[in-house]
C-alpha positions in Angstrom: 57.3 -11.2 -7.3 55.7 -9.6 -10.7 56.6 -12.2 -12.8 54.7 -14.9 -10.3 51.7 -12.5 -10.5 51.7 -12.4 -14.5 52.1 -16.0 -14.4 49.4 -16.9 -12.3 47.1 -14.5 -14.2 47.7 -16.1 -17.6 47.2 -19.6 -16.5 43.6 -17.9 -15.0 42.8 -16.5 -18.5 44.1 -19.3 -20.4 41.5 -21.5 -18.2 38.8 -19.0 -18.7 39.0 -19.4 -22.3 38.6 -22.7 -22.5 35.5 -22.5 -20.8 34.4 -19.4 -23.2 30.7 -20.0 -25.4 32.1 -20.3 -28.7 29.6 -21.3 -31.7 26.9 -22.2 -29.6 24.2 -24.3 -30.7 21.2 -22.3 -30.7 18.0 -24.1 -29.2 14.6 -22.9 -29.3 13.2 -24.0 -25.8 13.6 -22.3 -22.4 16.5 -24.2 -20.4 15.1 -27.1 -17.9 16.0 -25.3 -14.6 15.0 -25.9 -10.7 13.3 -23.6 -9.5 11.3 -22.7 -12.3 12.3 -19.2 -12.6 11.3 -18.5 -15.9 9.1 -15.1 -16.2 8.6 -14.4 -12.5 8.5 -11.1 -10.8 10.5 -10.7 -8.0 11.5 -7.9 -5.1 14.5 -5.5 -5.7 15.5 -6.9 -2.4 15.1 -10.8 -3.0 18.5 -13.5 -2.8 20.2 -14.2 -5.5 17.7 -16.5 -7.7 20.5 -19.3 -7.9 19.1 -22.1 -10.1 20.0 -25.6 -10.9 20.3 -27.5 -15.1 17.7 -30.5 -14.8 17.5 -32.2 -18.0 21.3 -34.4 -17.9 24.4 -34.1 -16.4 26.4 -31.3 -17.9 30.5 -29.8 -17.9 30.0 -26.7 -18.0 27.2 -23.7 -17.4 27.3 -20.4 -18.5 24.7 -17.3 -17.4 24.9 -13.9 -19.1 21.9 -11.7 -17.3 21.7 -8.1 -19.0 19.3 -5.6 -17.4 16.8 -3.6 -19.6 17.9 -0.5 -18.2 21.8 -0.7 -16.6 24.5 -3.4 -15.9 25.2 -6.6 -16.4 26.1 -10.0 -14.8 28.1 -12.9 -15.7 28.4 -16.1 -14.3 30.5 -19.5 -16.3 31.0 -22.2 -13.5 29.7 -26.0 -12.7 26.8 -24.2 -10.8 24.6 -21.0 -11.2 25.5 -19.1 -8.5 25.4 -15.3 -8.4 27.6 -13.2 -6.4 25.3 -11.2 -3.7 26.7 -8.1 -4.0 26.7 -7.8 -8.0 23.1 -9.7 -8.2 21.3 -6.7 -5.5 23.3 -4.0 -7.7 21.7 -5.5 -11.1 18.1 -5.5 -9.7 18.6 -2.1 -7.6 19.5 -0.7 -11.0 16.6 -2.1 -12.8 13.5 -2.1 -10.5 10.6 -1.4 -12.7 11.7 -3.3 -15.5 13.4 -6.6 -16.6 16.7 -8.5 -16.3 17.4 -11.0 -19.4 18.8 -14.5 -18.6 20.8 -16.3 -21.3 22.0 -19.5 -20.6 24.3 -21.9 -22.4 25.5 -25.3 -21.3 28.7 -27.7 -22.1 28.3 -31.2 -22.9 30.8 -33.6 -24.6 32.6 -30.2 -25.6 29.9 -28.3 -27.4 28.1 -25.7 -25.9 24.2 -24.9 -26.9 22.3 -21.9 -26.2 18.9 -21.6 -24.7 15.9 -19.2 -25.7 16.9 -16.0 -23.4 14.1 -15.9 -20.2 13.3 -12.6 -17.9 12.4 -11.8 -14.5 10.6 -8.7 -13.9 12.3 -6.6 -10.8 8.6 -5.5 -9.4 8.4 -1.5 -8.1 6.6 -2.5 -5.3 8.7 -3.3 -1.8 8.5 -6.2 0.2 9.4 -6.8 3.8 12.6 -7.6 5.5 11.7 -11.2 6.0 9.4 -13.8 6.4 9.1 -16.2 9.7 7.7 -19.6 9.6 7.4 -22.9 11.2 9.7 -26.0 9.9 8.2 -29.4 10.7 8.4 -33.2 10.2 5.8 -33.8 7.8 4.5 -37.1 9.5 2.7 -36.4 12.8 3.1 -40.4 14.4 6.2 -39.3 16.7 7.5 -36.3 18.4 10.2 -34.8 16.3 11.8 -31.6 16.1 10.6 -28.2 15.2 11.0 -24.6 15.3 10.2 -21.5 14.4 12.4 -19.3 12.0 13.4 -16.0 10.6 14.8 -15.6 7.0 16.1 -12.3 5.5 14.8 -12.4 2.2 17.8 -10.6 0.6 20.5 -13.1 1.7 20.7 -16.6 2.6 20.5 -16.5 6.1 18.1 -18.3 8.3 18.0 -17.9 12.0 16.1 -20.2 14.5 14.2 -17.9 16.9 12.3 -20.8 18.9 12.6 -24.4 18.4 11.5 -27.5 20.4 15.1 -28.7 22.0 14.9 -25.7 24.7 12.1 -27.6 26.4 11.8 -31.6 26.1 8.0 -32.5 24.7 7.3 -28.7 23.7 5.2 -27.5 20.8 5.3 -24.4 18.4 2.1 -23.1 16.8 0.2 -20.3 16.2 2.9 -17.3 15.3 1.0 -14.3 14.2 2.3 -10.4 14.0 0.2 -7.5 13.4 0.4 -6.1 9.9 4.2 -8.0 9.7 5.3 -5.9 12.8 7.1 -8.1 15.4 6.6 -6.0 18.2 3.2 -7.4 18.6 3.9 -11.4 18.6 1.5 -14.0 19.9 3.0 -17.2 19.9 1.4 -20.8 21.5 3.2 -23.2 23.1 1.7 -27.0 23.6 3.4 -29.3 26.2 3.6 -29.8 30.1 4.5 -26.4 30.2 1.7 -24.7 27.5 1.8 -21.1 27.3 0.8 -18.2 25.0 3.6 -15.8 24.7 2.0 -12.3 24.2 4.1 -9.2 23.0 2.5 -5.9 22.8 4.4 -3.1 21.6 7.8 -5.0 22.9 6.7 -5.8 26.3 6.4 -9.2 26.8 3.9 -11.8 28.9 3.2 -15.4 29.1 -0.1 -16.4 29.5 -2.6 -19.0 30.5 -5.2 -18.4 28.3 -7.8 -21.5 29.2 -10.5 -20.1 31.3 -13.0 -22.1 32.9 -15.8 -21.1 30.7 -13.6 -21.9 27.4 -13.2 -24.9 25.4 -9.2 -24.6 25.4 -6.1 -22.3 25.5 -6.1 -19.8 22.6 -5.2 -20.6 18.7 -4.9 -19.4 15.4 -4.9 -15.5 16.6 -5.1 -12.6 14.3 -4.6 -9.1 15.7 -6.8 -6.1 15.5 -5.1 -3.2 13.3 -5.0 -0.8 16.4 -3.2 -3.5 18.5 -5.5 -3.3 21.3 -7.0 -6.8 20.7 -5.9 -9.7 19.4 -9.0 -12.6 18.2 -8.5 -16.5 18.9 -10.6 -19.5 18.6 -11.0 -22.1 21.2 -11.2 -25.6 19.7 -11.5 -29.1 20.8 -9.7 -30.9 18.1 -9.0 -34.6 16.7 -7.0 -36.2 14.7 -6.8 -39.4 12.3 -4.7 -41.3 10.0 -6.2 -42.6 7.0 -5.6 -46.3 6.3 -6.9 -46.2 2.2 -7.1 -42.8 1.1 -4.6 -40.0 -0.9 -4.5 -38.2 2.0 -2.5 -39.3 5.2 -3.7 -36.9 8.1 -7.1 -35.5 9.1 -7.4 -33.1 11.6 -11.1 -31.9 12.7 -12.9 -30.2 15.5 -15.3 -31.6 18.0 -16.3 -28.2 19.0 -15.0 -24.5 18.1 -15.6 -21.1 19.6 -14.2 -17.3 18.8 -12.9 -14.5 21.2 -11.2 -11.8 21.5 -8.2 -11.4 24.2 -7.7 -7.9 25.6 -4.4 -7.5 26.7 -4.3 -4.3 28.4 -7.0 -6.0 31.0 -6.0 -9.4 30.4 -10.0 -10.3 29.7 -11.7 -12.3 27.2 -14.3 -11.3 25.3 -17.1 -13.2 24.1 -20.3 -13.1 22.0 -23.4 -15.6 22.1 -22.9 -15.8 18.4 -19.4 -17.0 18.3 -19.9 -19.5 20.8 -22.7 -21.5 19.6 -22.9 -25.6 19.9 -24.7 -26.0 16.5 -21.8 -24.3 15.0 -17.9 -25.0 14.3 -16.5 -21.2 14.7 -13.0 -21.0 14.0 -9.9 -19.0 11.9 -10.5 -15.4 12.9 -8.9 -12.4 11.0 -9.8 -8.6 11.8 -10.3 -6.3 8.6 -7.8 -3.7 7.8 -10.3 -1.0 9.5 -10.8 -3.2 12.6 -14.3 -3.0 12.6 -15.2 -6.5 11.0 -13.9 -10.1 12.0 -14.2 -12.4 9.4 -14.0 -16.1 10.3 -15.2 -19.5 9.1 -18.4 -21.1 10.3 -19.8 -24.9 9.9 -22.6 -26.4 10.9 -21.7 -28.9 13.9 -21.6 -32.5 13.0 -21.0 -35.7 14.9 -18.2 -37.3 14.3 -16.7 -39.4 12.5 -18.6 -37.5 9.8 -15.7 -35.2 9.3 -16.2 -35.3 5.2 -19.8 -33.6 5.8 -18.2 -30.7 7.6 -17.9 -27.4 5.4 -17.1 -24.2 6.6 -18.5 -20.7 5.0 -17.1 -17.5 5.0 -18.9 -15.3 7.8 -18.2 -11.6 9.1 -19.5 -10.1 12.3 -19.0 -6.7 13.5 -16.9 -5.0 16.4 -16.6 -2.1 18.3 -13.1 -1.4 19.3 -14.6 1.5 21.5 -16.3 -0.6 23.7 -14.8 -4.0 22.8 -18.0 -5.6 21.8 -19.5 -7.3 18.9 -22.7 -6.8 16.6 -25.6 -9.0 16.7 -26.0 -10.5 13.6 -23.8 -12.9 11.9 -23.3 -12.8 7.9 -22.5 -15.1 5.3 -19.7 -13.4 2.9 -19.4 -17.1 0.8 -20.9 -20.1 1.2 -19.1 -22.8 0.3 -21.4 -25.1 1.6 -24.0 -25.0 -1.3 -20.6 -25.4 -3.6 -20.0 -28.7 -1.6 -16.9 -26.8 -0.7 -14.9 -25.8 2.3 -13.2 -22.4 3.3 -10.3 -22.1 5.7 -7.5 -19.4 6.5 -9.2 -16.1 5.6 -6.6 -13.3 5.3 -7.9 -9.8 4.2 -5.2 -7.1 2.0 -4.6 -4.7 4.2 -5.5 -2.3 1.2 -8.9 -3.7 2.0 -9.9 -4.6 -1.5 -9.3 -8.5 -1.0 -9.6 -11.5 1.1 -7.6 -14.4 0.2 -8.9 -18.2 1.4 -7.9 -21.7 1.2 -10.8 -23.8 -0.7 -11.1 -27.4 -0.2 -13.8 -30.3 -0.7 -14.4 -30.2 3.6 -13.0 -29.3 6.5 -10.7 -27.0 7.5 -6.7 -29.0 7.9 -6.8 -28.1 4.3 -2.7 -28.2 4.2 -3.4 -32.4 3.9 -5.8 -31.7 0.9 -4.6 -32.7 -2.1 -7.2 -30.5 -3.9 -6.8 -27.3 -1.8 -6.6 -24.2 -3.6 -6.4 -20.4 -3.0 -9.0 -18.1 -3.8 -9.5 -14.5 -3.7 -12.8 -12.5 -2.9 -13.4 -9.0 -4.0 -14.7 -7.1 -1.3 -16.1 -4.7 -3.3 -18.0 -6.6 -5.4 -18.6 -9.6 -4.1 -17.1 -11.5 -6.5 -15.0 -14.7 -6.1 -12.2 -16.6 -8.1 -9.8 -19.5 -7.9 -6.1 -17.7 -8.0 -5.2 -19.9 -11.1 -2.0 -17.7 -11.3 -0.5 -19.5 -8.7 -2.6 -22.6 -8.0 -0.9 -26.1 -8.8 -2.1 -29.4 -9.0 -1.4 -30.4 -5.6 -2.0 -28.6 -2.0 -1.8 -24.8 -2.1 -2.6 -23.6 1.3 -1.8 -21.3 4.2 -0.8 -17.6 3.1 -0.2 -14.3 4.5 0.1 -10.6 2.7 2.9 -8.2 3.1 2.3 -4.9 4.4 1.4 -2.9 1.3 -0.6 -5.8 0.0 1.6 -6.1 -2.9 2.7 -9.3 -1.9 1.8 -12.8 -0.6 3.3 -15.8 0.7 1.9 -19.5 0.7 2.7 -23.2 1.4 2.4 -25.5 -1.4 2.8 -29.3 -1.9 4.0 -28.9 -5.6 6.9 -30.8 -6.5 6.7 -33.8 -4.4 3.4 -34.0 -2.9 4.6 -34.6 0.6 6.8 -31.6 1.9 5.3 -28.1 1.8 7.3 -25.4 0.5 7.1 -21.6 0.4 6.0 -19.7 -2.5 5.9 -15.7 -3.2 3.5 -14.2 -5.6 3.1 -10.1 -6.7 -0.3 -8.8 -6.7 -0.4 -4.7 -8.9 -2.9 -2.4 -8.0 -5.1 -3.6 -11.0 -5.0 -6.8 -9.3 -3.2 -8.6 -11.8 -1.0 -11.6 -10.1 2.4 -12.6 -11.2 3.8 -16.5 -11.5 4.8 -17.5 -7.9 8.4 -18.2 -7.4 9.7 -20.5 -4.8 11.9 -19.5 -1.5 15.4 -18.9 -3.0 18.6 -21.0 -1.6 22.0 -20.7 -2.4 21.9 -24.4 -3.9 18.3 -24.9 -4.6 18.4 -28.4 -5.7 20.7 -29.7 -2.9 19.0 -28.0 -0.3 15.2 -28.7 -1.3 16.1 -32.7 -2.2 17.6 -33.2 1.2 15.2 -31.0 3.8 13.5 -33.4 5.6 11.0 -30.8 6.7 7.8 -28.8 5.7 7.7 -25.4 6.1 4.3 -23.9 7.7 2.2 -21.0 8.5 4.5 -18.4 6.8 4.5 -14.3 7.9 6.2 -11.5 6.9 8.2 -9.7 9.0 9.2 -5.9 8.8 12.5 -6.3 10.2 14.9 -8.7 12.7 13.0 -9.7 15.4 14.9 -9.7 18.8 13.9 -12.6 21.0 16.3 -13.8 23.4 16.2 -18.0 23.4 17.5 -18.8 26.9 15.6 -16.4 28.7 12.3 -17.6 27.1 13.6 -21.3 28.2 13.5 -20.0 31.4 10.1 -18.5 31.2 8.4 -21.4 29.9 10.1 -23.7 32.6 9.3 -21.9 35.4 5.3 -22.3 34.4 4.5 -18.5 36.0 2.0 -17.4 33.6 -0.6 -14.5 33.8 -4.0 -15.9 34.1 -6.5 -14.1 31.8 -10.3 -14.0 32.7 -13.7 -13.5 30.7 -15.0 -9.7 30.9 -18.6 -10.1 32.9 
């Protein structure tokens, strides 16, 4: 037995020697890799940042990852696949410092060694995972969609809800309270339409359409104390462009805002948020719960949807009485810039508010010109987030609970599919280069994936949902009817 083991070991060593990087030709350029991870900032729990060499065929790739503080990781293979345990140990040993990648590629028997690049391991923690919807990028026919949870420390993805549970079901508008999945709202459209409302872990299935409201409740955002949740109610239409760079346009014929009180099953209304002269949508509470931010546009006769432009507005809210203020203030007048705002998201530390800016309307995920912007809530200044914006759609976004990370969707790459990117913001407001959500085999995964990611949000821990129990609740059509507070 010992002789056999020795022979096998000798063969392995001989094989390894044939792939040793010897006398490499030095190349004064970074390697061409997918995804582009050169110079990014990453959280210490992130899954291995595997990448593919994209500048032509090669025989072998060698990557040495060296920690500035401690540790080294070496991969020499046909693909760059870092072992999970060793990767996690290397990141943990270098929190607050960099890890350095030296990449060598073998072609025609010759090794070329590229300029080393680094990733910075942030000292700021990030949540356990992200939750998102995956959906086909076209809306002409009904197709599979679902809400999925991804563990950020591994490549594990788990389905929470899929529309294969109930034929004809459409899943959308999921949200948590500051990444806490004990507070969940999920809207379901279709024959068995409902809103799943989970408060402190207790679930109800609601009918949120009242006689005096436009529709069931959509576009949710939790009040920080979990006692309320804001929604918009929308009369929505969609059209398809025939001769335009945009494929689809979704617009409102009318829209209002309201706040739901789960304890009493009441909808709280304000005449200032139900004006026929305005389209109000995309509510978001401030971190202290005293302000409701939202988007508002002057109502227009459709099909003049290219003339509809939304400003960023606010109204005060009193959580003790469940009442609104008597004045609406405009924070950013985007219409005066010939622009339109959607998806306002205040950072949970109260310092900033991130929003999407496009040319018109509020369905910015199909607007190539859409970019992320940042409002400084302390001095009122706004700026484009040039550190993360691209030449294609950059849109829906959410913050981590500590306001140090944000996740957003982007069509950069092929202009068709939205993918998820993460970026870091430090305490001084400096924003890092974004990175694509890691996959075990990134090129193969993203090239073959026929679904878009959208509506991403962080979750602080795994979500406990029983899909079969949810199926029975959905098809039962038993709903708690909400009512308007008199």
